[in-house]
LOVO-725053 format. One record per residue (C-alpha): x, y, z; residue in one letter. Coordinates in pm, whole numbers, padded with zeros to 5 digits. Example, Ala and Ser with C-alpha at 12.3 -4.5 7.8 and 13.67 -1.06 7.14 Angstrom:
        x        y        z   residu
    01230   -00450    00780        a
    01367   -00106    00714        s
% end
This chain:
        x        y        z   residu
    02433    00048   -05340        m
    02171    00303   -05237        n
    02013    00279   -05580        k
    01997   -00099   -05574        i
    01821   -00132   -05237        l
    01499    00055   -05332        p
    01476   -00153   -05650        l
    01511   -00472   -05447        f
    01238   -00360   -05207        v
    01010   -00268   -05498        l
    01059   -00608   -05658        l
    00990   -00782   -05328        a
    00667   -00590   -05277        v
    00558   -00651   -05635        t
    00628   -01023   -05601        a
    00423   -01041   -05283        c
    00136   -00841   -05428        s
    00116   -01052   -05743        s
    00058   -01383   -05563        t
   -00317   -01321   -05542        r
   -00571   -01123   -05740        n
   -00823   -00876   -05603        i
   -01149   -00876   -05797        v
   -01330   -00545   -05804        d
   -01701   -00599   -05740        k
   -01836   -00267   -05614        p
   -02149   -00223   -05409        v
   -02375    00071   -05493        v
   -02200    00391   -05385        f
   -02427    00654   -05534        n
   -02512    01003   -05412        e
   -02745    00861   -05148        e
   -02475    00643   -04996        r
   -02228    00928   -05021        n
   -02458    01159   -04825        e
   -02541    00892   -04567        l
   -02171    00827   -04515        t
   -02094    01196   -04469        l
   -02381    01222   -04222        k
   -02250    00919   -04032        y
   -01905    01076   -04005        l
   -02058    01398   -03875        k
   -02318    01254   -03636        d
   -02118    00963   -03493        r
   -01768    01109   -03493        y
   -01804    01486   -03519        g
   -01614    01489   -03848        l
   -01733    01745   -04104        n
   -01594    01630   -04437        q
   -01663    01714   -04798        k
   -01575    01362   -04911        e
   -01635    01030   -04727        p
   -01265    00945   -04714        t
   -01054    00783   -04443        i
   -00685    00757   -04359        v
   -00643    00384   -04284        p
   -00478    00307   -03951        k
   -00616   -00041   -03888        m
   -00757   -00349   -04052        v
   -01061   -00514   -03893        v
   -01139   -00878   -03977        l
   -01499   -01005   -03971        h
   -01725   -01286   -04076        w
   -02065   -01236   -04234        t
   -02245   -01529   -04062        a
   -02412   -01573   -04403        i
   -02333   -01903   -04579        p
   -02292   -01785   -04939        t
   -02103   -01516   -05125        f
   -02414   -01410   -05315        e
   -02621   -01347   -05002        k
   -02329   -01180   -04825        s
   -02274   -00942   -05116        f
   -02645   -00874   -05134        e
   -02645   -00771   -04767        a
   -02388   -00496   -04839        f
   -02502   -00392   -05185        h
   -02768   -00126   -05128        d
   -02700    00219   -04979        p
   -02961    00191   -04701        k
   -03002   -00070   -04432        l
   -03250   -00348   -04507        p
   -03547   -00400   -04278        n
   -03380   -00693   -04100        w
   -03127   -00470   -03923        r
   -03350   -00270   -03681        p
   -03082   -00308   -03411        d
   -02861   -00046   -03577        i
   -03105    00139   -03803        e
   -03199    00383   -03525        s
   -02836    00499   -03520        v
   -02804    00553   -03895        s
   -02980    00444   -04213        g
   -02643    00385   -04382        l
   -02604    00022   -04483        n
   -02316   -00184   -04353        v
   -02029   -00271   -04584        s
   -01667   -00371   -04553        a
   -01403   -00284   -04808        h
   -01329   -00646   -04893        f
   -01533   -00967   -04901        l
   -01347   -01300   -04908        i
   -01534   -01600   -05043        d
   -01495   -01947   -04897        r
   -01257   -02047   -05178        d
   -01028   -01758   -05084        g
   -01123   -01523   -05368        t
   -01083   -01160   -05256        i
   -01343   -00909   -05376        y
   -01310   -00533   -05327        r
   -01649   -00376   -05257        l
   -01551   -00013   -05195        i
   -01224    00180   -05233        p
   -00984    00133   -04944        e
   -00983    00503   -04855        t
   -01363    00542   -04858        t
   -01550    00490   -04531        m
   -01749    00170   -04489        g
   -01978    00100   -04196        r
   -01842   -00216   -04034        h
   -01709   -00139   -03684        v
   -01846    00092   -03415        i
   -01622    00381   -03316        g
   -01347    00316   -03570        l
   -01494    00334   -03920        n
   -01315    00664   -03980        h
   -00975    00490   -03979        c
   -01047    00120   -04043        a
   -01038   -00101   -04351        i
   -01292   -00380   -04309        g
   -01246   -00735   -04435        v
   -01552   -00962   -04430        e
   -01533   -01340   -04471        n
   -01826   -01539   -04608        v
   -01959   -01780   -04346        g
   -01864   -01809   -03982        g
   -02161   -02019   -03872        t
   -02140   -02365   -03717        e
   -02213   -02517   -04057        d
   -01983   -02282   -04249        t
   -01665   -02226   -04043        p
   -01398   -02010   -04200        l
   -01175   -02207   -04437        t
   -00798   -02248   -04473        k
   -00826   -02068   -04807        a
   -00989   -01771   -04634        q
   -00718   -01766   -04367        l
   -00445   -01756   -04632        k
   -00624   -01476   -04818        s
   -00669   -01273   -04499        n
   -00299   -01304   -04423        i
   -00205   -01202   -04776        w
   -00449   -00911   -04773        l
   -00324   -00779   -04439        v
    00031   -00780   -04576        k
   -00084   -00615   -04899        y
   -00259   -00336   -04708        l
    00034   -00288   -04470        a
    00257   -00228   -04771        e
    00020    00041   -04905        k
   -00083    00224   -04586        y
    00048    00311   -04242        d
   -00142    00031   -04069        i
   -00090    00034   -03693        e
   -00340   -00230   -03577        y
   -00491   -00553   -03707        v
   -00789   -00659   -03497        i
   -01083   -00894   -03494        g
   -01430   -00743   -03483        h
   -01476   -00900   -03138        h
   -01188   -00685   -03009        e
   -01317   -00342   -03111        y
   -01438   -00233   -02763        t
   -01078   -00249   -02638        l
   -01032    00081   -02820        f
   -01284    00272   -02606        e
   -01091    00569   -02468        g
   -00814    00527   -02727        h
   -00720    00826   -02941        e
   -00864    00651   -03248        l
   -01203    00594   -03082        w
   -01454    00861   -03191        l
   -01802    00716   -03122        e
   -01997    00985   -02935        k
   -02281    00764   -02802        d
   -02170    00562   -02498        e
   -02479    00344   -02530        g
   -02413    00235   -02888        y
   -02234   -00100   -02866        r
   -02299   -00446   -03008        t
   -02151   -00775   -02889        t
   -01938   -00952   -03149        k
   -01755   -01284   -03165        s
   -01606   -01269   -03515        d
   -01369   -01390   -03641        p
   -01255   -01552   -03314        g
   -00934   -01580   -03110        e
   -00793   -01878   -03302        e
   -00831   -01709   -03640        f
   -00674   -01384   -03514        m
   -00387   -01571   -03350        s
   -00297   -01733   -03682        k
   -00318   -01403   -03870        v
   -00102   -01227   -03611        r
    00158   -01503   -03613        k
    00185   -01485   -03992        a
    00215   -01103   -03996        t
    00430   -01045   -03686        k
    00718   -00910   -03894        n
    00509   -00603   -03980        y
    00533   -00476   -03623        g
    00167   -00399   -03565        f
    00090   -00242   -03229        k
   -00055   -00460   -02952        p
   -00418   -00420   -02856        l
   -00488   -00148   -02598        p
   -00524   -00248   -02235        n
   -00872   -00112   -02183        n
   -00950   -00060   -01816        t
   -01277    00125   -01876        k
% end
């Protein structure tokens, strides 16, 4: 009986993981981006590392507020921030990028390895896998196909890593003062609204069996 149970679990996980494909479409992660990422880890979080790796503890869901996949991918592609992001360039020249980008038809693209740091959420990049969704504007609201892919991807990641939290980008400041929060600059915050309460409620309802921890009660 003990030998049968692990096989059953393996088959169940494999069946779940095979329902959707992840398309690898990497952004540029050359020596420049590697060095910028290591510098970010050191300057923002006080972490001196030889490699820009993370141990995933959470998944953060976003939207790009850019209407097309092509333009969204382009925004993340280069190692350094483009000129149109002066709001965060003074903090670091490292370009933003999530680990995954989900197109409006639900196609899931992997931009960087899941255990490599991407710059997508203040204070938590050192432990967070980022998932960006194309769109999010009034004219391009997130689609049902994107919702289904986010739910599937959260489950997929929870089966691979010890994921404790699944949060929306708009919820990140609730972690100020939490043991996972490492941002050293108290003045470095941005206001976010993505991907919204309704979207997160649907994702949480669909993944409740995974036992993710509730959001911190931040009284700061």
